[in-house]
C-alpha positions, 0 to 999 in steps of 0.5 A, a space after each residue: 467506509 474505509 479510505 485508502 490512499 494510493 501513492 503511485 507514479 504509474 497510472 496503470 498500477 494506480 488503476 489496477 489498485 483502485 479497481 481491486 480496492 473499490 470492488 471490495 468497498 473501499 474509498 480510494 484517493 490517489 497521489 502521483 508522487 511522494 510530495 503529493 501523498 504527504 499533502 493529501 495525508 495532511 489534508 485528509 488522513 486515510 485509514 491506510 496508505 499504499 505507497 510505491 517506493 520509487 516515485 518522483 519528488 519524494 520516494 517511498 522511504 522519504 514519505 514514510 520517514 516524514 510520516 513516522 516523525 509526525 506524531 499525528 501520522 506515526 501510527 498510520 498503516 503504510 504498505 510498501 507496494 514495490 518492484 523491489 523483490 530481491 532477497 533482503 528488500 522486504 526486511 530493509 523496507 520493513 525496517 524503514 518503518 513500513 507496516 506491510 510489503 507487497 511486491 509488484 505485480 500485486 497479488 489481489 488475495 495478498 492485498 486483501 490479506 494485508 488490508 484485513 490485517 492492518 485495518 482489523 479492529 484493535 482487539 482482533 487477533 494479531 497476524 504476522 505480515 504476509 510473506 514475500 513469496 506470493 504468487 505473482 499475477 500479471 496486470 491483465 490476469 489481476 483485472 480479470 480476477 477482480 472483475 470476476 469477484 
């Protein structure tokens, strides 16, 4: 079973992501800040990290920079989950070393597409990252959708 670490300081956002992942069979671990995320990756590396950009102690940029500098975690798939959705934000985030980008509120189908793309078997056909023009789904709507699937 694949493990996803959610690093997010907002408990409601963590809960929503956890529910979306668990309903699809993923094992989920959670960190409340960037420093905790780095410790958890070191102790039990996940298969993928969903990383908020704006967190206390260490922001997402600092976390991904630390991971990319460490040979053990340089290839760990890291997806930014962020409210930064202005023109140019996606490119800046991807240039910083992230492997994917999801804007908040997270669209459940876009989340699944990113997970499938980044955790596909090594010989699966490569698909470009999901574009930032996803349909936004509010927290309540996303919960209703995820519980109905």
